N, C-alpha and C positions, 0 to 999 in steps of 0.2 A: 627785976622789974625795969631797970634802966636799959638793960640790953635789948629787951623787947621793944622799948620806946625808940631806941636808936634804929633797929631793924625796920620798924614801921616808917620812920622818917626817910630812911634810905629807899625803901619800897615806894613811898610817896614820890620822892624825887625821880626815881626811875620812870614812874607812871607819868609824871608831869613831863619829863624829857621826851617820852614817846609821843605824847599828845602834841607837844610844841613841834617836834620833828615832823609829824604827819601834817600839821598845819602849814609848816614851811613847805613841804612838798606840794600841797594844794596851791599855796600862793605862787610858787615858782611855776607850776603848771598854768596858772592864770596869766602870768607874765609871758610864758611861751605861747599861749593862745592869742594873747594880744598882738604879739609880734608876728605870728603866723598869719593872722587876719590882715595885718598891715601889708606884709610882703605879698600875700597871695591875692587878697581881694582889692586892695587899693593899688599896689604897685604892679600887679599883673604877673608876679612870679608864679611858678608852678609848685604845687604841693608834691613832694617826693614820696610820701607815704601812700601806697596804693589803697590802703583801707580807708584813709581819711579823705582822699581827694574827692570821691564822689559826694561826700557830705557837703562840700562847698557849693554844689549845685543847688542845695536848699538854702543856702545863705549863711552869713556869718553867725547868726544867732543859733542856728541848728548846729553849726560846728562847735561853738563854745559850750552849748548845752550838752552835746554828746561827750566832748572831751572832758568836761568837768564831772559829768555823771560816771564816766569810766574811771577817772582818777579817784574820785571820792569813794566809789564802790570798792576799788582796790584798797584804799586806805582803811576802810571799814573792815575788809577781810584781814588785812595785815594787823590791825589793832585787835581784832577778836582773836586771832591766832596767838598774838603776843600775850593777851590777858590770860588765856588758858594754858599757855606753855611756859611763859617767861624765859624763853630761850634767848641767849645773848645774841645769836646770829640774826634774830629778827630786827633788833635795833641797828646792828651793823648793816643789814640790808637796807633799812630806811636811810641810814647815813650815805650809803652809795647812791640811793635814789636822789638824795639832796645834792650830792656832788655832781651828778649827771645833769640834773635840771639847772643847777647853778652854772655849769659850764655852758649848757645850751643858752641860758639867758645872757651870759657874757658874750656869746657868739652872736646872738641876735643884736645886742646893743652895739657891738663892734661893727657889724654889717650896716646897721642903721646910721651910725656916725659916719662910716665911709661913704655911704650914699648921700648924706647931707653935705659932706665936705667936697665930694667930687663934682 
């Protein structure tokens, strides 16, 4: 009986970890979107992603709506895949996404600080 309870607790923690990880990915995407809008729409830099660049013609709200919809949609697919498969690589993939978005956020912050100091 206690073994089943421990397994359920571990499973619940894994579930919570996945949800928090996906939430962090969404938040880091929001940070990336914010800095992208500042750099492109306010400071006049050029968006390097050829898929995203035309969306700026519709304005920052269209850009952030599109970007958040894409990332949230992908997170839903990832979460659904993980719920049904419980494969360890799915959590590892999300960890890589968090690392990439974290590096991107730090790059944006560093660039902004350099622009302010210069």
